N, C-alpha and C positions, 0 to 999 in steps of 0.2 A: 592287725594292730594299725597298719597304715590306713586301711579303709575307714576305721573308726575316726581317726584324726582328720581324714580328708572330707568326710561328710559333716563333721562338727561345724555348726553354724550355717550349714547349707541344707539341712534336712527339710526345712519348711518349703523352700522353693522346689526341691526335688520331689517332695510329697505332692505339691501342687501340680507339677508337670505330670507326674504319674497319674494323678486324679483326672486331669484333663484328658490324657490319652485313654484312660479306662472309660470315662464317660462318653467320649466320642465313639470309641469302638463299640461300647454297649448300645448306644443309641442307634448307630448305623446297623448293627446286627439285628436289633429289635425291629427297626423299620423295614429292613430287607427280609426279615423272617417270614413275612406274608407272601413273598414270592418263592416259588419252589427253588431250592438251593440258594436262596438269597443270603442266608447267613454265611454260607461257604464263600460266596462271591465277595461279601463284605470283608471277611477275614483274609481272603487272598489279595484284595486290593489295599486294605488299610494296614494289615500287619507288617508287611515289609518296610513301609515308610516309617511307621512308628518304631519298629525294631532298630532301624538305622538312627532315628532320633534319639532313642534311649542310649545307644552305644555312644553317640556324639556327646550327650550330656555327661555320661559317666567317664568317658575319656577326658573330657574337659575338667571334670572334678578331680580326677587323678593328677592331671597336669597343673592343678592350682587355679584354674579359672572358675569364676562364679557363674553358674547357669542362670538363664533367664527363661521366662515363660515362652518366648518366641522359639526357643530351642525344641519345644515339643513338636513343632511342625517342620523342623529343619530337614528331616528325612525325605520330605516331598521334593526337595531341590534335586535330588538324584533318584527320583522315583523309579525309573526304569532299571537302573543298575541295582537298586535295592531289591526290586521285585525279582530280578533274575537270580540274584544270589540266594535270597530267602526261599524262593520257590524251588530252586534246584537242590539246595541243601535238604529241604523237606522231601523232595522227590527221591533223591539218592538214599536218604536215610530210610524212607519207606521201602524202597526196593531191597535194600540190605536187610530190612526187618522181615521181608518175606522168606528169607532163608531160615531165620530163627530170630528170636528177640535179641540175643546177645550180639550178633554182628551189627544189628541196627543201632544198638546202644554204643558200640565201639565206633561206628562210623559217625554217629552224632557228635561224639567227642573229637573225632578227627576234624570235623568241619566246624567246631565250636568257635573258632576265631575268625571265620570268614567275614563276618560283618565288621569286626574290628579292623581287619586288614583293608576291607573296602573303604572304610572311613578314613583310615590313617595314611593310605598311600595314594599316590596320583594314579597308578595303574588300577583301574576299577573293573577290569574284565572279570567276569564271573569265574572263568576257568583258572585264571591266575590266583584269585582269592581262595578258591577251594584247594588248589594244589599247594599254595603257600601255607594254608592252615594245616593241611595234612603233614607237610614237612616240619612245621613248627611243633606240632603235637606229637610227632614221633618220639616215643619214650617219655611223654609227659601226660598221656591220657589219664593214667592212674592218679597222678597228683591233682588234676582238675576234678576228677571224680570224687576224691577224698575231700577236696575243698567244698564241692557241692553238698556232699554228704554231711559235712559239719554244720550245715545250715538247716537240716531237717528239723531238729529240735526247736529252733527259732520259729520256723514256719508252723509247726504244730501249735506252739504257744500263741502265735499270732492269729491263727485261725479260730482259736477259742473265743475270740472277741468278734465273732461274726465275720471273720476275714479281714477286718479293718487293720488289725495288728500286722498283717503281712505287708501292708503298704509301707510300714516302717522297717520291716526286715529286708524287703527287696532292694532298697538303695544300698544297704550295707553289703548284701550279697553281690549285687552288680558291680559295686565299687571294688570289692575283693577280686571279682573275675577280671576287671580291667587292670588291676594291679598285677594279676597273674599274666595277662597279655603283655603288659609293659616289661615284665621281667623276662619273658621269653623273647620279646622283640629285641631286647638289649643283647641277647645271645646271637641273634641272626643279623 
């Protein structure tokens, strides 16, 4: 309910930011796809900065600030820190998934708040972000899983419009996740 109220009146700018990020990511992947492993390189280079940008946008929305188009590129300010956190979360999740799918899913929820912590705190060391995310998520992974599960229906309906509808569902989902983070942060 809080997420719906927080994105009210801001959905246009959030949609525009998401569209800019999707277009830049798509064009970069398309251009680099002609090079062997170019698409992978594009996603490794671009995804961390845009992930941090989106976290910043939605944390600002949750905290009552109005986002701007420039916020789409704000993750590039801390590119190296964003790269380390995103890459290592992906790597550790992949390694846990080698054991079996379930441990990988559990670890992905353990590290779900690492980018939020990186954005929100002055201490931006990747190890600190991952350890604090694990500590905060201890006993709360199931709650976040259920929150994510509650959006599946919205994503299915959104994808029926050639995926365009998901661009309206994602802000709602991400804002709800940032509210989840803010509620846990208040406890720690």
